[in-house]
C-alpha positions in Angstrom: -3.4 -13.0 -27.5 -3.8 -12.3 -23.9 -4.9 -15.4 -21.5 -7.1 -13.1 -19.5 -10.2 -13.5 -21.5 -9.5 -17.0 -21.8 -9.3 -17.5 -18.3 -12.3 -15.3 -18.0 -14.5 -17.7 -20.2 -13.2 -20.6 -18.1 -14.2 -19.2 -14.7 -17.5 -18.1 -15.9 -18.4 -21.6 -17.1 -16.7 -23.2 -13.8 -19.2 -20.3 -11.9 -22.5 -20.7 -13.9 -21.7 -24.6 -13.5 -21.9 -24.5 -10.2 -24.5 -22.7 -9.6 -26.6 -24.8 -12.1 -25.9 -28.1 -10.5 -27.0 -26.9 -7.2 -30.3 -25.8 -8.7 -30.6 -29.5 -10.1 -30.8 -30.6 -7.1 -33.4 -28.7 -6.0 -35.5 -27.7 -9.0 -33.9 -29.4 -12.4 -36.8 -28.3 -14.5 -36.1 -24.5 -13.6 -32.5 -25.3 -14.4 -33.2 -26.9 -17.7 -35.5 -24.0 -18.9 -32.6 -21.5 -19.0 -30.3 -24.3 -19.7 -32.2 -24.9 -23.2 -32.7 -21.1 -23.7 -29.0 -20.8 -23.8 -28.1 -24.0 -25.6 -30.5 -22.2 -28.3 -28.4 -19.4 -28.4 -24.6 -21.3 -28.4 -26.0 -23.8 -31.2 -27.2 -21.2 -33.0 -23.8 -19.3 -33.7 -21.6 -21.9 -35.2 -24.5 -23.2 -37.3 -24.9 -19.5 -38.7 -21.0 -19.2 -39.0 -21.2 -22.0 -41.4 -23.9 -20.8 -43.8 -22.3 -17.1 -43.7 -18.8 -19.1 -44.6 -20.6 -21.1 -47.2 -22.0 -18.1 -48.6 -18.8 -16.2 -48.5 -17.3 -19.4 -50.9 -20.3 -18.9 -53.6 -19.8 -14.8 -53.6 -16.5 -13.9 -52.3 -16.1 -10.2 -50.8 -13.5 -8.2 -48.9 -15.5 -8.8 -45.8 -14.0 -12.6 -45.3 -10.9 -11.5 -44.9 -11.5 -10.0 -41.8 -14.8 -12.1 -40.5 -13.2 -15.5 -42.4 -10.9 -16.9 -39.3 -13.8 -16.0 -36.2 -15.9 -17.5 -38.3 -14.1 -20.9 -38.8 -13.1 -20.5 -34.8 -17.0 -20.0 -34.1 -17.7 -23.7 -35.7 -15.4 -25.5 -33.4 -17.9 -24.9 -30.8 -20.2 -27.0 -32.4 -19.0 -30.5 -30.6 -19.5 -28.4 -27.4 -22.4 -27.2 -28.4 -24.2 -30.6 -29.3 -22.7 -31.9 -26.1 -24.2 -29.1 -23.7 -27.6 -30.2 -25.1 -27.2 -33.7 -23.7 -28.9 -32.7 -20.5 -31.9 -31.8 -22.3 -32.3 -35.1 -24.5 -32.0 -37.4 -21.4 -34.6 -35.4 -19.2 -37.3 -35.0 -22.2 -40.5 -35.3 -19.9 -39.1 -32.3 -17.6 -39.7 -29.9 -20.9 -41.2 -31.3 -23.4 -45.0 -32.4 -22.9 -45.4 -34.7 -25.6 -42.3 -37.0 -23.8 -45.3 -37.2 -20.9 -47.6 -40.1 -22.3 -50.6 -39.0 -20.2 -50.1 -35.4 -21.8 -49.4 -36.7 -25.2 -52.4 -38.6 -25.4 -54.3 -35.9 -27.2 -51.8 -34.3 -29.4 -52.8 -35.1 -33.1 -49.1 -35.0 -34.2 -47.8 -38.0 -32.2 -46.5 -39.8 -35.4 -43.7 -37.0 -34.9 -43.2 -35.7 -31.6 -42.6 -39.1 -29.9 -39.2 -39.9 -27.8 -37.4 -42.6 -30.3 -38.1 -40.4 -33.4 -37.3 -37.2 -31.7 -34.0 -38.6 -30.9 -33.2 -40.3 -34.2 -33.6 -36.9 -35.8 -31.4 -35.3 -33.1 -28.7 -37.8 -34.5 -29.0 -37.2 -38.3 -28.8 -33.2 -37.4 -25.7 -33.6 -35.2 -24.1 -36.3 -38.1 -25.1 -33.4 -40.8 -24.1 -30.5 -38.6 -20.4 -32.2 -38.0 -19.4 -33.6 -41.2 -20.5 -30.1 -42.8 -18.8 -28.3 -40.2 -15.5 -30.5 -41.2 -16.1 -29.8 -44.8 -16.4 -26.0 -44.0 -13.1 -26.0 -41.7 -11.0 -28.0 -44.5 -12.2 -25.8 -47.6 -14.1 -22.5 -46.8 -12.1 -19.3 -47.3 -10.3 -20.8 -50.0 -12.2 -20.4 -53.0 -13.9 -23.1 -55.4 -15.8 -25.2 -52.5 -18.1 -27.1 -54.3 -19.8 -28.2 -51.2 -21.3 -24.9 -50.2 -24.4 -24.4 -52.4 -25.4 -28.2 -51.0 -24.0 -27.3 -47.7 -26.4 -24.2 -47.2 -29.1 -26.4 -48.7 -28.8 -29.0 -46.0 -28.0 -26.5 -43.1 -31.6 -24.5 -44.1 -33.3 -27.6 -43.9 -31.8 -29.7 -41.1 -31.9 -26.0 -38.9 -35.6 -25.5 -39.7 -36.6 -29.0 -38.6 -34.2 -28.8 -35.7 -36.1 -25.3 -34.6 -39.6 -27.3 -34.6 -37.9 -30.3 -32.5 -36.0 -28.8 -29.8 -37.7 -25.0 -29.6 -41.1 -24.9 -30.8 -42.0 -28.1 -29.4 -42.2 -27.2 -25.8 -45.7 -25.8 -27.0 -46.7 -29.2 -29.0 -50.0 -27.8 -29.6 -49.0 -24.7 -31.6 -46.9 -24.2 -35.1 -45.8 -22.1 -37.2 -44.6 -22.5 -40.5 -42.0 -19.1 -40.7 -40.6 -20.2 -37.2 -37.6 -22.2 -38.8 -36.9 -19.2 -41.3 -36.7 -17.1 -38.1 -34.1 -18.8 -36.2 -32.0 -19.5 -39.2 -32.4 -15.4 -39.5 -31.0 -14.6 -36.0 -28.1 -17.4 -35.9 -27.0 -15.4 -39.3 -27.3 -12.2 -37.4 -25.9 -13.7 -34.2 -22.8 -15.1 -36.0 -22.0 -11.8 -38.0 -22.1 -10.0 -35.0 -19.9 -12.5 -33.1 -17.5 -12.5 -36.2 -17.7 -8.8 -36.8 -16.6 -8.2 -32.9 -13.9 -10.2 -33.1 -12.4 -9.0 -35.8 -12.4 -5.3 -35.1 -11.1 -6.5 -31.2 -8.2 -8.4 -32.8 -7.5 -5.2 -35.4 -7.9 -7.1 -38.8 -10.6 -4.8 -40.4 -9.8 -1.7 -42.5 -12.5 0.9 -42.8 -13.8 -0.7 -46.4 -14.0 -3.5 -44.5 -15.8 -2.4 -41.5 -18.0 -0.9 -44.1 -18.8 -3.8 -45.9 -19.5 -5.6 -42.5 -21.9 -3.4 -41.3 -23.9 -3.1 -44.6 -24.1 -6.9 -44.2 -25.5 -6.1 -40.5 -27.9 -4.2 -41.6 -29.2 -6.8 -44.5 -29.0 -9.6 -41.8 -31.3 -7.3 -39.0 -33.7 -6.6 -42.0 -34.3 -10.4 -42.9 -34.5 -10.9 -38.9 -37.2 -8.1 -38.5 -39.3 -8.6 -41.4 -39.8 -12.7 -40.7 -40.4 -11.8 -36.9 -43.2 -9.4 -37.7 -44.5 -11.0 -40.7 -45.1 -14.0 -38.2 -46.5 -11.8 -35.7 -48.7 -10.1 -38.4 -50.1 -13.5 -39.7 -51.0 -15.1 -36.6 -52.8 -11.8 -34.9 -54.4 -11.3 -38.0 -56.0 -14.9 -38.8 -56.6 -14.7 -34.5 -56.9 -18.4 -34.3 -57.7 -20.1 -30.9 -55.1 -22.5 -31.2 -52.3 -19.6 -32.4 -52.9 -17.2 -30.5 -52.1 -18.1 -27.2 -48.5 -18.6 -28.1 -47.9 -14.5 -28.5 -50.3 -13.9 -25.6 -47.8 -15.8 -23.2 -45.0 -14.0 -24.8 -46.9 -10.2 -25.0 -48.0 -10.9 -20.9 -46.7 -9.2 -18.0 -43.1 -8.8 -18.1 -42.6 -10.8 -21.4 -44.3 -8.0 -23.2 -41.8 -5.7 -21.9 -38.5 -8.3 -23.2 -40.5 -8.1 -26.8 -40.3 -4.5 -27.1 -36.9 -4.4 -25.5 -35.7 -7.4 -28.3 -37.6 -5.2 -30.9 -35.8 -2.0 -30.1 -31.9 -3.5 -29.3 -32.3 -6.2 -32.3 -34.2 -4.7 -35.1 -34.6 -0.7 -34.3 -31.3 0.7 -32.7 -28.7 -1.2 -34.3 -30.0 -0.8 -37.8 -31.0 3.2 -36.8 -27.1 3.5 -36.0 -25.7 1.4 -38.8 -27.4 3.6 -41.6 -24.9 6.1 -40.3 -22.1 5.9 -42.3 -19.6 6.9 -39.5 -20.8 4.0 -37.2 -20.2 1.5 -40.1 -16.2 2.9 -40.6 -15.8 3.1 -36.8 -14.1 0.5 -34.7 -16.0 1.6 -31.7 -19.4 2.1 -32.9 -19.8 -1.1 -34.9 -18.2 -2.8 -31.6 -21.1 -1.5 -29.2 -23.7 -2.5 -32.1 -22.1 -5.8 -32.2 -22.2 -6.1 -28.6 -25.8 -4.6 -28.5 -26.9 -7.7 -31.2 -25.5 -10.5 -29.1 -27.1 -9.2 -25.8 -30.6 -8.8 -27.7 -30.4 -12.4 -29.4 -29.8 -14.0 -25.8 -32.4 -12.4 -24.8 -34.8 -13.3 -27.6 -33.8 -16.9 -26.9 -34.9 -17.0 -23.8 -38.2 -14.4 -25.2 -39.0 -17.5 -27.5 -38.4 -20.7 -25.0 -39.1 -19.9 -21.2 -42.7 -18.5 -21.7 -44.1 -21.6 -23.2 -42.6 -23.8 -20.5 -44.6 -24.2 -16.8 -42.7 -21.7 -14.7 -41.4 -19.7 -17.3 -38.1 -17.6 -15.9 -36.1 -18.0 -13.2 -32.9 -16.9 -12.0 -31.0 -20.0 -13.1 -31.2 -18.6 -17.1 -28.5 -16.1 -16.4 -26.6 -18.7 -14.5 -26.9 -21.2 -17.5 -26.0 -18.7 -20.0 -22.7 -18.4 -18.0 -22.3 -22.0 -17.8 -22.7 -22.4 -21.7 -21.5 -19.1 -22.7 -18.2 -19.4 -20.9 -17.1 -22.6 -21.8 -18.2 -21.8 -25.4 -16.1 -18.5 -25.6 -13.0 -20.5 -23.8 -13.7 -22.7 -27.1 -13.8 -19.7 -29.5 -11.0 -18.0 -28.0 -8.6 -21.0 -28.0 -9.6 -21.9 -31.8 -9.1 -18.1 -32.7 -5.9 -18.1 -30.9 -4.6 -21.5 -32.4 -5.5 -20.6 -35.6 -4.0 -16.8 -35.2 -0.4 -18.3 -34.3 -0.5 -21.3 -37.3 -1.3 -18.0 -39.6 1.8 -16.1 -37.5 4.2 -19.3 -37.9 2.9 -19.9 -42.2 3.6 -16.5 -42.6 6.8 -16.0 -41.1 8.0 -19.7 -42.9 6.8 -18.3 -46.2 9.0 -15.2 -45.7 12.0 -17.1 -44.6 11.5 -19.3 -47.8 10.9 -16.0 -50.0 14.6 -14.9 -48.1 16.6 -17.9 -49.3 15.3 -18.2 -52.9 16.2 -14.3 -52.9 19.8 -15.0 -51.8 20.2 -17.9 -54.1 19.5 -15.8 -56.7 22.0 -13.3 -56.3 24.6 -16.0 -54.9 
């Protein structure tokens, strides 16, 4: 594999990190807003990849031959993604009102939203995820993984509560029981899009596999769209004063246009493209859809988090996306290349062994 993508990812990480470091000297809260939204994107990809790997262990399917290697490479990003969350955990009061004593006094859920309990839950999530990641890397893709079913259950529960803690609690007065499932659906869609894109660019897919991956993308798009729309419909229909402000903030001003663009780019447009079978079978068409889905998923992470934090969007958000994204992509590309080299060497050793055995029989 060419080193140019890896060097470009490292360069992006350094450039974005430099801008964020300078910005943190003048307005750390503005940098943290974009940082949290970007980490929400990048930590979701390895979590979604684990879910997909465990699902493949349970169900099988020829799509796995193309998608499993990039999914495994995505999981290798998880330790870095957890480290990228550390600045947010250190500076909790900058983002979370419940971490500021004066503002938390009126909250009814202080038994749950308090700093020691928050840190304890974060530690549990990290231990569970890293343990499952190790299990996925050691056992997934070989069939008969006994941890697949319990792993999916643990991931579903832990990711749901982590989304409540890290993302939804920037507005501690608001809550939604669908929110966690909506976050999970976005992670699945993003991980599947990146795995499909990587498999296509590596030349690992045939027409049948691309059709299968395209069909899975359609299912993931429908799941995400259904959960996102149902949350909106229920909240808007109930018209309760403590629920409506969450959507008012995200449908006012420029954020309203972001919501429309997200619904089109992560829902209607890729769905319309993928139901046309030539797009699903085309390398270029399917790769373009995956790129659109990944860009829209990042936009969704910004839309979910930044309107709820005082100050909203700043241009430090793209810089944070470059810093976290460049570092994460560097790890992803390195691991993907290492796995490919290992597979190549294993294949060569197997061929050599077969030739020697054949020569022994003839001798």
